N, CA, C and O atoms as a MOPAC input file, in Angstrom:
PM7 MOZYME 1SCF
protein

 N      0.85000 1    -1.16200 1     0.00000 1
 C      0.00000 1     0.00000 1     0.00000 1
 C      0.89900 1     1.22900 1     0.00000 1
 O      1.84300 1     1.31500 1     0.78500 1
 N      0.60400 1     2.17500 1    -0.87800 1
 C      1.42700 1     3.38200 1    -0.97600 1
 C      1.13200 1     4.29000 1     0.21100 1
 O      0.09500 1     4.18500 1     0.86600 1
 N      2.08200 1     5.18500 1     0.46200 1
 C      1.92900 1     6.10400 1     1.59300 1
 C      0.72400 1     7.01600 1     1.41400 1
 O     -0.00300 1     7.28700 1     2.37000 1
 N      0.50900 1     7.49700 1     0.17300 1
 C     -0.62700 1     8.39000 1    -0.08000 1
 C     -1.94100 1     7.65900 1     0.17500 1
 O     -2.85200 1     8.21300 1     0.79100 1
 N     -2.04200 1     6.41800 1    -0.29700 1
 C     -3.27000 1     5.63700 1    -0.11200 1
 C     -3.49500 1     5.35100 1     1.38100 1
 O     -4.62200 1     5.41300 1     1.87100 1
 N     -2.41400 1     5.04100 1     2.08700 1
 C     -2.50900 1     4.76400 1     3.52300 1
 C     -3.01300 1     5.99100 1     4.27400 1
 O     -3.85100 1     5.87300 1     5.16800 1
 N     -2.50000 1     7.17500 1     3.91100 1
 C     -2.92800 1     8.41100 1     4.57100 1
 C     -4.39900 1     8.70200 1     4.30600 1
 O     -5.11900 1     9.13200 1     5.20700 1
 N     -4.85800 1     8.46400 1     3.05000 1
 C     -6.27800 1     8.69500 1     2.73900 1
 C     -7.16300 1     7.75000 1     3.53500 1
 O     -8.21000 1     8.15000 1     4.04300 1
 N     -6.74100 1     6.49700 1     3.64300 1
 C     -7.53300 1     5.52100 1     4.39500 1
 C     -7.59800 1     5.90500 1     5.87900 1
 O     -8.64100 1     5.75500 1     6.51500 1
 N     -6.50000 1     6.39100 1     6.41700 1
 C     -6.49000 1     6.80500 1     7.81300 1
 C     -7.41700 1     7.99400 1     8.03600 1
 O     -8.08500 1     8.08000 1     9.06700 1
 N     -7.45800 1     8.91500 1     7.06700 1
 C     -8.34400 1    10.06000 1     7.18200 1
 C     -9.80400 1     9.62400 1     7.14400 1
 O    -10.61800 1    10.16500 1     7.89300 1
 N    -10.16200 1     8.65300 1     6.28700 1
 C    -11.54000 1     8.16500 1     6.18500 1
 C    -11.97400 1     7.44400 1     7.45200 1
 O    -13.06100 1     7.69200 1     7.97500 1
 N    -11.12500 1     6.55300 1     7.93900 1
 C    -11.52200 1     5.73300 1     9.09000 1
 C    -11.23500 1     6.40800 1    10.42300 1
 O    -11.85300 1     6.06000 1    11.42900 1
 N    -10.33700 1     7.34300 1    10.45500 1
 C     -9.99200 1     8.02500 1    11.69200 1
 C     -9.05600 1     7.21100 1    12.58500 1
 O     -8.78200 1     7.60400 1    13.71900 1
 N     -8.56600 1     6.07600 1    12.07600 1
 C     -7.67000 1     5.21000 1    12.84400 1
 C     -6.24900 1     5.44100 1    12.35800 1
 O     -5.96900 1     5.41000 1    11.15900 1
 N     -5.35900 1     5.67400 1    13.31200 1
 C     -3.95400 1     5.87600 1    12.96200 1
 C     -3.22100 1     4.55400 1    13.09600 1
 O     -3.53400 1     3.73300 1    13.95800 1
 N     -2.24500 1     4.36900 1    12.23000 1
 C     -1.39200 1     3.19300 1    12.31400 1
 C     -0.42800 1     3.38200 1    13.47600 1
 O      0.06100 1     4.48700 1    13.71100 1
 N     -0.15600 1     2.30600 1    14.19700 1
 C      0.77600 1     2.45300 1    15.32100 1
 C      2.18400 1     2.78600 1    14.82700 1
 O      2.61600 1     2.35400 1    13.75900 1
 N      2.85400 1     3.54300 1    15.62100 1
 C      4.22900 1     3.92600 1    15.33400 1
 C      5.10400 1     2.68000 1    15.47300 1
 O      5.03300 1     2.00900 1    16.50300 1
 N      5.92600 1     2.34600 1    14.47200 1
 C      6.75900 1     1.14500 1    14.57000 1
 C      7.77300 1     1.23100 1    15.71700 1
 O      8.18700 1     0.19600 1    16.23900 1
 N      8.17200 1     2.40700 1    16.11200 1
 C      9.13000 1     2.55800 1    17.21400 1
 C      8.49400 1     2.22500 1    18.56600 1
 O      9.19600 1     1.85200 1    19.50600 1
 N      7.16700 1     2.35800 1    18.66700 1
 C      6.48500 1     2.06700 1    19.92200 1
 C      6.67800 1     0.60800 1    20.30700 1
 O      6.89600 1     0.30000 1    21.47900 1
 N      6.60100 1    -0.27400 1    19.35200 1
 C      6.77600 1    -1.69800 1    19.63000 1
 C      8.21100 1    -1.98400 1    20.09800 1
 O      8.41900 1    -2.75600 1    21.03400 1
 N      9.18700 1    -1.36400 1    19.44700 1
 C     10.58200 1    -1.54300 1    19.85100 1
 C     10.79200 1    -1.08400 1    21.29400 1
 O     11.44700 1    -1.75900 1    22.08900 1
 N     10.22500 1     0.07100 1    21.61000 1
 C     10.37000 1     0.60700 1    22.96600 1
 C      9.71700 1    -0.32400 1    23.99100 1
 O     10.26400 1    -0.53800 1    25.07300 1
 N      8.56800 1    -0.86700 1    23.65500 1
 C      7.87900 1    -1.77800 1    24.57200 1
 C      8.70700 1    -3.05000 1    24.79000 1
 O      8.78300 1    -3.55000 1    25.91200 1
 N      9.31100 1    -3.56400 1    23.75400 1
 C     10.14300 1    -4.76400 1    23.88500 1
 C     11.35500 1    -4.47400 1    24.76200 1
 O     11.68500 1    -5.26300 1    25.64800 1
 N     12.01900 1    -3.34700 1    24.52100 1
 C     13.18300 1    -2.99600 1    25.33500 1
 C     12.79100 1    -2.75300 1    26.79400 1
 O     13.51600 1    -3.13900 1    27.71100 1
 N     11.65900 1    -2.12200 1    26.99600 1
 C     11.17300 1    -1.88700 1    28.35900 1
 C     10.92800 1    -3.22800 1    29.06100 1
 O     11.28900 1    -3.39800 1    30.22600 1
 N     10.31800 1    -4.16700 1    28.35300 1
 C     10.07500 1    -5.49500 1    28.92100 1
 C     11.36200 1    -6.20500 1    29.28000 1
 O     11.44500 1    -6.84600 1    30.32800 1
 N     12.36400 1    -6.10000 1    28.43000 1
 C     13.66600 1    -6.72600 1    28.69700 1
 C     14.30200 1    -6.11900 1    29.94100 1
 O     14.82100 1    -6.84000 1    30.79300 1
 N     14.26100 1    -4.79300 1    30.04600 1
 C     14.84600 1    -4.11200 1    31.20400 1
 C     14.12800 1    -4.53200 1    32.48500 1
 O     14.77400 1    -4.76900 1    33.50600 1
 N     12.80600 1    -4.62500 1    32.44200 1
 C     12.04200 1    -5.03600 1    33.62200 1
 C     12.40200 1    -6.46700 1    34.02000 1
 O     12.56400 1    -6.74600 1    35.20900 1
 N     12.53100 1    -7.37000 1    33.06500 1
 C     12.89300 1    -8.75800 1    33.36900 1
 C     14.29200 1    -8.86400 1    33.97600 1
 O     14.50300 1    -9.61700 1    34.92600 1
 N     15.24200 1    -8.11300 1    33.42900 1
 C     16.60500 1    -8.13400 1    33.97200 1
 C     16.61400 1    -7.58100 1    35.39400 1
 O     17.26900 1    -8.14400 1    36.27100 1
 N     15.90100 1    -6.49700 1    35.62800 1
 C     15.84000 1    -5.91300 1    36.97100 1
 C     15.18700 1    -6.88200 1    37.94800 1
 O     15.65200 1    -7.02300 1    39.07900 1
 N     14.12500 1    -7.54500 1    37.53400 1
 C     13.44700 1    -8.50900 1    38.40400 1
 C     14.35600 1    -9.69200 1    38.72600 1
 O     14.38100 1   -10.15600 1    39.86600 1
 N     15.09200 1   -10.17700 1    37.75300 1
 C     16.01600 1   -11.29600 1    37.98300 1
 C     17.13100 1   -10.88500 1    38.94500 1
 O     17.50900 1   -11.65700 1    39.82600 1
 N     17.65500 1    -9.67600 1    38.77500 1
 C     18.69600 1    -9.18100 1    39.67100 1
 C     18.17600 1    -9.08000 1    41.09400 1
 O     18.83500 1    -9.53300 1    42.03000 1
 N     16.98900 1    -8.48500 1    41.26700 1
 C     16.41200 1    -8.32800 1    42.60400 1
 C     16.14200 1    -9.68100 1    43.24100 1
 O     16.40400 1    -9.86200 1    44.43000 1
 N     15.62400 1   -10.63100 1    42.47800 1
 C     15.34000 1   -11.96400 1    43.01900 1
 C     16.63600 1   -12.63500 1    43.48600 1
 O     16.66100 1   -13.25100 1    44.55200 1
 N     17.69900 1   -12.52300 1    42.70700 1
 C     18.98600 1   -13.09100 1    43.10000 1
 C     19.53900 1   -12.42500 1    44.34300 1
 O     20.04500 1   -13.10100 1    45.23900 1
 N     19.44800 1   -11.11300 1    44.40600 1
 C     19.92400 1   -10.36400 1    45.57400 1
 C     19.14300 1   -10.76800 1    46.81500 1
 O     19.72700 1   -11.00700 1    47.87100 1
 N     17.82800 1   -10.84500 1    46.68800 1
 C     16.98900 1   -11.19300 1    47.83200 1
 C     17.31000 1   -12.60500 1    48.31800 1
 O     17.43200 1   -12.83800 1    49.52100 1
 N     17.44600 1   -13.53900 1    47.38700 1
 C     17.74400 1   -14.92000 1    47.77700 1
 C     19.10300 1   -14.99900 1    48.47000 1
 O     19.24200 1   -15.69100 1    49.47800 1
 N     20.08300 1   -14.31100 1    47.95100 1
 C     21.42700 1   -14.34100 1    48.53100 1
 C     21.42800 1   -13.78200 1    49.94800 1
 O     22.11300 1   -14.31600 1    50.82100 1
 N     20.67800 1   -12.72400 1    50.18600 1
 C     20.68900 1   -12.06900 1    51.48500 1
 C     19.70100 1   -12.66000 1    52.48700 1
 O     19.80600 1   -12.38400 1    53.68200 1
 N     18.76900 1   -13.44600 1    52.03700 1
 C     17.74800 1   -13.97100 1    52.94300 1
 C     17.64600 1   -15.49600 1    52.91900 1
 O     16.64400 1   -16.04900 1    53.37300 1
 N     18.64700 1   -16.17400 1    52.40800 1
 C     18.54000 1   -17.62300 1    52.30500 1
 C     18.65000 1   -18.31700 1    53.65500 1
 O     18.24800 1   -19.47400 1    53.77200 1
 N     19.17600 1   -17.66000 1    54.67200 1
 C     19.31000 1   -18.26200 1    55.99700 1
 C     18.23700 1   -17.80100 1    56.97800 1
 O     18.37900 1   -18.02800 1    58.17900 1
 N     17.17700 1   -17.16700 1    56.51000 1
 C     16.11900 1   -16.68500 1    57.40000 1
 C     15.52400 1   -17.82100 1    58.22700 1
 O     15.41200 1   -17.69900 1    59.44700 1
 N     15.14800 1   -18.90600 1    57.59400 1
 C     14.52000 1   -20.02100 1    58.30800 1
 C     15.49800 1   -20.63500 1    59.30800 1
 O     15.10300 1   -21.01200 1    60.41200 1
 N     16.75800 1   -20.73500 1    58.93100 1
 C     17.78700 1   -21.27400 1    59.81600 1
 C     17.93100 1   -20.39100 1    61.05600 1
 O     17.97800 1   -20.90100 1    62.17600 1
 N     18.00100 1   -19.08300 1    60.86700 1
 C     18.15100 1   -18.15200 1    61.99300 1
 C     16.91600 1   -18.18500 1    62.88800 1
 O     17.04100 1   -18.11800 1    64.11100 1
 N     15.74100 1   -18.28400 1    62.30500 1
 C     14.51300 1   -18.37300 1    63.11000 1
 C     14.47900 1   -19.67300 1    63.91200 1
 O     13.99700 1   -19.69400 1    65.04400 1
 N     14.98500 1   -20.74300 1    63.33000 1
 C     15.06000 1   -22.01900 1    64.04400 1
 C     15.98900 1   -21.88900 1    65.24800 1
 O     15.68300 1   -22.41100 1    66.32000 1
 N     17.11700 1   -21.20200 1    65.08400 1
 C     18.03400 1   -20.98200 1    66.20900 1
 C     17.32900 1   -20.22600 1    67.32800 1
 O     17.50000 1   -20.53900 1    68.50600 1
 N     16.54000 1   -19.23600 1    66.95000 1
 C     15.80400 1   -18.45700 1    67.94900 1
 C     14.78900 1   -19.33800 1    68.67600 1
 O     14.60500 1   -19.20800 1    69.88600 1
 N     14.13600 1   -20.22800 1    67.94500 1
 C     13.13300 1   -21.08900 1    68.57600 1
 C     13.77100 1   -22.09400 1    69.53500 1
 O     13.11100 1   -22.58800 1    70.44900 1
 N     15.04900 1   -22.39400 1    69.32800 1
 C     15.75900 1   -23.34000 1    70.20100 1
 C     16.56400 1   -22.62500 1    71.29100 1
 O     17.37100 1   -23.25000 1    71.97900 1
 N     16.34600 1   -21.31700 1    71.44600 1
 C     16.99400 1   -20.50200 1    72.48000 1
 C     18.51200 1   -20.49600 1    72.38500 1
 O     19.20300 1   -20.43200 1    73.40300 1
 N     19.03400 1   -20.56400 1    71.15700 1
 C     20.47600 1   -20.43800 1    70.93500 1
 C     20.80500 1   -18.94800 1    70.98500 1
 O     20.04200 1   -18.12900 1    70.47200 1
 N     21.92000 1   -18.59600 1    71.59100 1
 C     22.25800 1   -17.17700 1    71.73100 1
 C     23.71700 1   -16.94300 1    71.36500 1
 O     24.59400 1   -17.74500 1    71.68500 1
 N     23.95300 1   -15.83300 1    70.69100 1
 C     25.31900 1   -15.43000 1    70.36700 1
 C     25.67200 1   -14.19800 1    71.18800 1
 O     24.89600 1   -13.24500 1    71.26000 1
 N     26.84500 1   -14.22600 1    71.80400 1
 C     27.37500 1   -13.08300 1    72.53600 1
 C     28.49600 1   -12.49000 1    71.69400 1
 O     29.34400 1   -13.21500 1    71.17400 1
 N     28.49200 1   -11.16600 1    71.56300 1
 C     29.51400 1   -10.53600 1    70.73900 1
 C     29.75900 1    -9.09400 1    71.11800 1
 O     29.12600 1    -8.54200 1    72.01900 1
 N     30.69400 1    -8.50300 1    70.40200 1
 C     31.07500 1    -7.10300 1    70.59500 1
 C     30.94400 1    -6.37900 1    69.25900 1
 O     31.30000 1    -6.93200 1    68.21800 1
 N     30.44700 1    -5.17000 1    69.27900 1
 C     30.23000 1    -4.43500 1    68.03100 1
 C     31.51900 1    -4.15100 1    67.29000 1
 O     31.49800 1    -3.99200 1    66.07000 1
 N     32.64300 1    -4.08300 1    67.99300 1
 C     33.91300 1    -3.74800 1    67.35600 1
 C     34.77200 1    -4.97800 1    67.04800 1
 O     35.86300 1    -4.83700 1    66.49600 1
 N     34.31000 1    -6.15500 1    67.38500 1
 C     35.08300 1    -7.39000 1    67.23000 1
 C     35.06200 1    -7.87800 1    65.77400 1
 O     33.98500 1    -8.14000 1    65.23800 1
 N     36.23300 1    -8.00600 1    65.11900 1
 C     36.24300 1    -8.45200 1    63.71800 1
 C     35.73800 1    -9.88300 1    63.53900 1
 O     35.12500 1   -10.19500 1    62.51800 1
 N     35.98500 1   -10.75200 1    64.51200 1
 C     35.50700 1   -12.12900 1    64.41500 1
 C     33.98100 1   -12.17500 1    64.53600 1
 O     33.32000 1   -12.98100 1    63.88200 1
 N     33.43800 1   -11.30100 1    65.37900 1
 C     31.97900 1   -11.21700 1    65.51300 1
 C     31.36900 1   -10.72000 1    64.19900 1
 O     30.31600 1   -11.19800 1    63.77700 1
 N     32.02900 1    -9.77100 1    63.56500 1
 C     31.54900 1    -9.27200 1    62.27200 1
 C     31.57200 1   -10.37300 1    61.21600 1
 O     30.66300 1   -10.46300 1    60.39100 1
 N     32.61000 1   -11.21300 1    61.23900 1
 C     32.68800 1   -12.34200 1    60.30600 1
 C     31.53400 1   -13.30900 1    60.54400 1
 O     30.90600 1   -13.78100 1    59.59700 1
 N     31.25900 1   -13.60000 1    61.81300 1
 C     30.17800 1   -14.52400 1    62.14200 1
 C     28.83800 1   -13.95600 1    61.68700 1
 O     28.01400 1   -14.68300 1    61.13200 1
 N     28.61400 1   -12.67300 1    61.91600 1
 C     27.36900 1   -12.03300 1    61.49300 1
 C     27.23900 1   -12.05900 1    59.96800 1
 O     26.15000 1   -12.26500 1    59.43300 1
 N     28.35800 1   -11.84900 1    59.28000 1
 C     28.32800 1   -11.81900 1    57.80800 1
 C     27.94200 1   -13.17000 1    57.22500 1
 O     27.37300 1   -13.22700 1    56.13500 1
 N     28.23800 1   -14.25400 1    57.92200 1
 C     27.86200 1   -15.58100 1    57.42300 1
 C     26.34400 1   -15.71300 1    57.28200 1
 O     25.86300 1   -16.44000 1    56.41300 1
 N     25.60300 1   -15.02700 1    58.11800 1
 C     24.14500 1   -15.09200 1    58.09100 1
 C     23.53900 1   -14.09500 1    57.09900 1
 O     22.38800 1   -14.25300 1    56.69100 1
 N     24.29200 1   -13.08500 1    56.71600 1
 C     23.74400 1   -12.04900 1    55.83600 1
 C     22.65300 1   -11.27500 1    56.57000 1
 O     22.75400 1   -11.03000 1    57.77200 1
 N     21.62300 1   -10.89900 1    55.84200 1
 C     20.51200 1   -10.13400 1    56.43100 1
 C     19.73500 1   -10.96000 1    57.45600 1
 O     19.03100 1   -10.39800 1    58.29400 1
 N     19.85400 1   -12.27500 1    57.39800 1
 C     19.11500 1   -13.15200 1    58.31900 1
 C     19.62400 1   -13.03200 1    59.75000 1
 O     18.98300 1   -13.54500 1    60.66700 1
 N     20.75600 1   -12.37000 1    59.96800 1
 C     21.28200 1   -12.26200 1    61.33000 1
 C     20.32000 1   -11.53100 1    62.24800 1
 O     20.38400 1   -11.69700 1    63.46700 1
 N     19.44100 1   -10.73700 1    61.69300 1
 C     18.48100 1   -10.01300 1    62.53200 1
 C     17.58100 1   -10.96500 1    63.31600 1
 O     16.99200 1   -10.55900 1    64.31800 1
 N     17.46100 1   -12.22000 1    62.88700 1
 C     16.62800 1   -13.20200 1    63.57700 1
 C     17.40200 1   -14.01800 1    64.60800 1
 O     16.79800 1   -14.73000 1    65.41000 1
 N     18.72500 1   -13.92200 1    64.59600 1
 C     19.54800 1   -14.67200 1    65.54500 1
 C     19.50600 1   -13.94700 1    66.88600 1
 O     19.74800 1   -12.74100 1    66.94200 1
 N     19.20100 1   -14.66900 1    67.97000 1
 C     19.25000 1   -14.02700 1    69.29000 1
 C     20.69600 1   -13.60400 1    69.58800 1
 O     21.59700 1   -14.43900 1    69.66200 1
 N     20.89200 1   -12.31900 1    69.75300 1
 C     22.23900 1   -11.76900 1    69.89600 1
 C     22.28800 1   -10.88700 1    71.12300 1
 O     21.38600 1   -10.08300 1    71.36000 1
 N     23.34700 1   -11.04000 1    71.90500 1
 C     23.55600 1   -10.20000 1    73.07900 1
 C     24.81300 1    -9.37000 1    72.86100 1
 O     25.91400 1    -9.91300 1    72.77100 1
 N     24.64800 1    -8.07800 1    72.77700 1
 C     25.79000 1    -7.16700 1    72.64900 1
 C     26.42700 1    -7.02900 1    74.02300 1
 O     25.76100 1    -6.66900 1    74.99400 1
 N     27.72100 1    -7.31700 1    74.09800 1
 C     28.40500 1    -7.30200 1    75.38400 1
 C     29.15200 1    -6.00100 1    75.66300 1
 O     29.44600 1    -5.69600 1    76.81900 1
 N     29.45600 1    -5.24100 1    74.63600 1
 C     30.19200 1    -3.99000 1    74.83600 1
 C     29.22700 1    -2.86600 1    75.17400 1
 O     28.17800 1    -2.71800 1    74.54600 1
 N     29.58900 1    -2.09300 1    76.15400 1
 C     28.82000 1    -0.89900 1    76.49100 1
 C     29.61200 1     0.27500 1    75.94100 1
 O     30.74200 1     0.52000 1    76.36400 1
 N     29.02800 1     0.99400 1    75.00700 1
 C     29.74200 1     2.10400 1    74.36300 1
 C     30.14500 1     3.15300 1    75.38500 1
 O     29.36600 1     3.54600 1    76.25300 1
 N     31.39600 1     3.59400 1    75.25000 1
 C     31.91500 1     4.62800 1    76.14300 1
 C     32.34000 1     4.08800 1    77.50000 1
 O     32.60300 1     4.86300 1    78.41900 1
 N     32.40900 1     2.78100 1    77.63400 1
 C     32.77400 1     2.19000 1    78.91400 1
 C     33.64100 1     0.96200 1    78.66800 1
 O     33.59700 1     0.36500 1    77.59300 1
 N     34.42800 1     0.59400 1    79.67100 1
 C     35.21700 1    -0.62900 1    79.57400 1
 C     34.46600 1    -1.79700 1    80.21700 1
 O     34.95900 1    -2.92500 1    80.24100 1
 N     33.29500 1    -1.52000 1    80.72600 1
 C     32.48200 1    -2.54700 1    81.36900 1
 C     31.78300 1    -3.40700 1    80.32400 1
 O     31.56500 1    -2.97900 1    79.19100 1
 N     31.43800 1    -4.62200 1    80.72500 1
 C     30.65200 1    -5.49800 1    79.85900 1
 C     29.21000 1    -5.49900 1    80.34800 1
 O     28.92900 1    -5.21100 1    81.51100 1
 N     28.31700 1    -5.82400 1    79.44700 1
 C     26.90200 1    -5.90000 1    79.79100 1
 C     26.69700 1    -6.96500 1    80.86200 1
 O     27.34600 1    -8.01100 1    80.82600 1
 N     25.81100 1    -6.71200 1    81.80300 1
 C     25.58100 1    -7.66900 1    82.89200 1
 C     25.18800 1    -9.06400 1    82.40900 1
 O     25.58100 1   -10.05100 1    83.03100 1
 N     24.43300 1    -9.17400 1    81.33200 1
 C     24.02500 1   -10.48600 1    80.81000 1
 C     25.23900 1   -11.28600 1    80.35600 1
 O     25.25900 1   -12.50900 1    80.49900 1
 N     26.24000 1   -10.62300 1    79.81700 1
 C     27.45200 1   -11.30300 1    79.35200 1
 C     28.30700 1   -11.75000 1    80.52700 1
 O     28.89900 1   -12.82900 1    80.50100 1
 N     28.36800 1   -10.91100 1    81.56300 1
 C     29.11600 1   -11.27400 1    82.76400 1
 C     28.45200 1   -12.48600 1    83.41600 1
 O     29.13500 1   -13.41600 1    83.84300 1
 N     27.12400 1   -12.47300 1    83.49300 1
 C     26.38800 1   -13.57800 1    84.11100 1
 C     26.57400 1   -14.88200 1    83.32600 1
 O     26.63200 1   -15.96100 1    83.91700 1
 N     26.66700 1   -14.78000 1    81.99800 1
 C     26.84100 1   -15.97700 1    81.16900 1
 C     28.28400 1   -16.46100 1    81.16600 1
 O     28.54900 1   -17.60500 1    80.79400 1
 N     29.22000 1   -15.61200 1    81.57400 1
 C     30.62900 1   -15.98200 1    81.60100 1
 C     31.33400 1   -15.79100 1    80.27000 1
 O     32.34900 1   -16.43800 1    80.01000 1
 N     30.81700 1   -14.91800 1    79.43000 1
 C     31.42100 1   -14.66600 1    78.12000 1
 C     32.69700 1   -13.84400 1    78.29900 1
 O     32.68000 1   -12.75500 1    78.87300 1
 N     33.80200 1   -14.39300 1    77.79400 1
 C     35.08500 1   -13.69700 1    77.89500 1
 C     35.74400 1   -13.51200 1    76.54200 1
 O     36.39800 1   -12.49600 1    76.30600 1
 N     35.58300 1   -14.47800 1    75.65000 1
 C     36.13000 1   -14.40600 1    74.29600 1
 C     34.96500 1   -14.37700 1    73.31800 1
 O     33.91900 1   -14.98400 1    73.55100 1
 N     35.16700 1   -13.66100 1    72.22300 1
 C     34.02900 1   -13.41600 1    71.32400 1
 C     34.35900 1   -13.75900 1    69.89500 1
 O     35.51500 1   -13.63800 1    69.48700 1
 N     33.37500 1   -14.18600 1    69.11700 1
 C     31.99500 1   -14.45900 1    69.51000 1
 C     31.90900 1   -15.71700 1    70.35500 1
 O     32.76900 1   -16.59400 1    70.27200 1
 N     30.87100 1   -15.79900 1    71.16400 1
 C     30.59200 1   -16.97800 1    71.97100 1
 C     29.16200 1   -17.40900 1    71.70000 1
 O     28.26200 1   -16.57600 1    71.58100 1
 N     28.95900 1   -18.71800 1    71.60300 1
 C     27.63300 1   -19.28300 1    71.34400 1
 C     27.18000 1   -20.08300 1    72.55000 1
 O     27.96000 1   -20.83100 1    73.13900 1
 N     25.93500 1   -19.92600 1    72.91000 1
 C     25.32100 1   -20.71700 1    73.96900 1
 C     24.18700 1   -21.50100 1    73.31800 1
 O     23.17900 1   -20.92800 1    72.90500 1
 N     24.36100 1   -22.81800 1    73.23100 1
 C     23.40700 1   -23.65100 1    72.50300 1
 C     22.25600 1   -24.15100 1    73.36600 1
 O     21.23600 1   -24.60200 1    72.84400 1
 N     22.41500 1   -24.07300 1    74.68100 1
 C     21.32800 1   -24.43100 1    75.59100 1
 C     21.26700 1   -23.36900 1    76.66700 1
 O     22.30900 1   -22.89800 1    77.12100 1
 N     20.07300 1   -22.97900 1    77.08700 1
 C     19.97300 1   -21.97100 1    78.14500 1
 C     20.74100 1   -22.40800 1    79.39200 1
 O     20.50900 1   -23.49100 1    79.93000 1
 N     21.64900 1   -21.55800 1    79.83800 1
 C     22.46700 1   -21.86600 1    81.00400 1
 C     23.60100 1   -22.83000 1    80.70800 1
 O     24.33900 1   -23.20800 1    81.61700 1
 N     23.75300 1   -23.23500 1    79.45500 1
 C     24.79300 1   -24.19200 1    79.06800 1
 C     26.15000 1   -23.54200 1    78.90700 1
 O     26.29700 1   -22.32400 1    79.00900 1
 N     27.14600 1   -24.38900 1    78.65200 1
 C     28.52000 1   -23.93300 1    78.45600 1
 C     28.63400 1   -23.13700 1    77.15400 1
 O     27.95500 1   -23.43300 1    76.17000 1
 N     29.49500 1   -22.13300 1    77.16400 1
 C     29.70200 1   -21.30300 1    75.97400 1
 C     30.73400 1   -21.93700 1    75.05500 1
 O     31.74200 1   -22.47900 1    75.50700 1
 N     30.46700 1   -21.85800 1    73.76400 1
 C     31.42700 1   -22.25700 1    72.72400 1
 C     32.04400 1   -20.97200 1    72.18800 1
 O     31.33000 1   -20.11700 1    71.66400 1
 N     33.33400 1   -20.82700 1    72.31000 1
 C     33.99100 1   -19.59500 1    71.89800 1
 C     34.56400 1   -19.71600 1    70.50300 1
 O     35.03300 1   -20.78200 1    70.10300 1
 N     34.52600 1   -18.62900 1    69.77200 1
 C     35.10700 1   -18.56800 1    68.43800 1
 C     34.05500 1   -18.60300 1    67.34500 1
 O     32.88000 1   -18.88000 1    67.58700 1
 N     34.51200 1   -18.31400 1    66.14100 1
 C     33.63400 1   -18.32000 1    64.97400 1
 C     33.26200 1   -19.76300 1    64.66200 1
 O     34.13300 1   -20.61500 1    64.48000 1
 N     31.97100 1   -20.02600 1    64.60200 1
 C     31.46900 1   -21.38200 1    64.32200 1
 C     30.96600 1   -21.42200 1    62.88000 1
 O     30.18500 1   -20.56000 1    62.47800 1
 N     31.40300 1   -22.40800 1    62.10000 1
 C     30.82000 1   -22.55900 1    60.76200 1
 C     29.32700 1   -22.86800 1    60.88500 1
 O     28.89900 1   -23.51200 1    61.84200 1
 N     28.55200 1   -22.41300 1    59.92800 1
 C     27.10600 1   -22.63400 1    59.98400 1
 C     26.76800 1   -24.12200 1    60.01100 1
 O     25.77400 1   -24.52100 1    60.61900 1
 N     27.58200 1   -24.93700 1    59.36300 1
 C     27.31700 1   -26.38000 1    59.36100 1
 C     27.44500 1   -26.96100 1    60.77500 1
 O     26.68300 1   -27.85300 1    61.14600 1
 N     28.40000 1   -26.46400 1    61.55900 1
 C     28.55300 1   -26.94700 1    62.93600 1
 C     27.41100 1   -26.45600 1    63.81000 1
 O     26.92200 1   -27.19400 1    64.66500 1
 N     26.98700 1   -25.22900 1    63.60300 1
 C     25.83600 1   -24.71100 1    64.35400 1
 C     24.61500 1   -25.55000 1    64.03100 1
 O     23.82200 1   -25.87000 1    64.91700 1
 N     24.46400 1   -25.90700 1    62.76600 1
 C     23.34900 1   -26.74100 1    62.35300 1
 C     23.40300 1   -28.10900 1    63.02100 1
 O     22.38200 1   -28.61200 1    63.48900 1
 N     24.58400 1   -28.71100 1    63.06600 1
 C     24.74500 1   -30.02600 1    63.69700 1
 C     24.42800 1   -29.98200 1    65.18900 1
 O     23.80100 1   -30.89700 1    65.72300 1
 N     24.86400 1   -28.91600 1    65.85900 1
 C     24.66800 1   -28.81100 1    67.29400 1
 C     23.22600 1   -28.50600 1    67.68700 1
 O     22.79200 1   -28.85200 1    68.78600 1
 N     22.49300 1   -27.86700 1    66.79900 1
 C     21.13600 1   -27.43800 1    67.13200 1
 C     20.04100 1   -28.28000 1    66.49000 1
 O     18.90600 1   -28.29500 1    66.96700 1
 N     20.37200 1   -28.96900 1    65.42400 1
 C     19.35500 1   -29.71700 1    64.69600 1
 C     18.57500 1   -28.86100 1    63.71300 1
 O     17.62800 1   -29.34300 1    63.09300 1
 N     18.95400 1   -27.61000 1    63.56200 1
 C     18.32300 1   -26.72500 1    62.58600 1
 C     18.96400 1   -26.99000 1    61.22200 1
 O     20.18900 1   -27.03200 1    61.10800 1
 N     18.15300 1   -27.16600 1    60.21000 1
 C     18.70500 1   -27.50300 1    58.90200 1
 C     19.07800 1   -26.26000 1    58.10600 1
 O     18.39000 1   -25.24000 1    58.14500 1
 N     20.17400 1   -26.37300 1    57.39100 1
 C     20.62800 1   -25.30400 1    56.50800 1
 C     19.90600 1   -25.42400 1    55.15500 1
 O     19.51300 1   -26.51900 1    54.75300 1
 N     19.73800 1   -24.31400 1    54.47200 1
 C     19.10300 1   -24.38600 1    53.14200 1
 C     20.00400 1   -25.06500 1    52.12000 1
 O     19.62200 1   -25.20500 1    50.95800 1

C-alpha cells in the first residue's frame, strides 16, 4: 500500500497506524524489567537464604554473645547475611565504657563471639561454621 493511499484511508476511518518505534520501545522496556526482576530476586535470595535457619536458632533458644567492634563477631554475622536479625544476639560492649553488659558477665562470656546452645549451658567460643551450628542445634541449613 502506498503512503498516499494509507494516509487517505487513515483520514476516512480516523484510525492511525501504530508507530513502529512504539513496539521496539515496549520490547526494550520489557527486557529491562525482566533483567531488573532477575537481579532483585537473586539479591533477595542471597541475602535472605538463611532466614529459616536463623529463626530455628531463635526457637531453640540459641544465643550469640559478641562485641560491636570485634572483627571475628563481624565475620560470624556476615555468614548469616541479612538473616542475622533473627539470631538471638547479646551485645556485650557498652559504648563509652570498659564494662561489659551484665548479661554477658552472668553468662561468663570472655572471648568473642561466643555461642550458647542451651539456656544456662557452656559457651562455645570462636567463629562457628554454619554447618557446625546446624549439627549442634538440629536446625537444617538451606
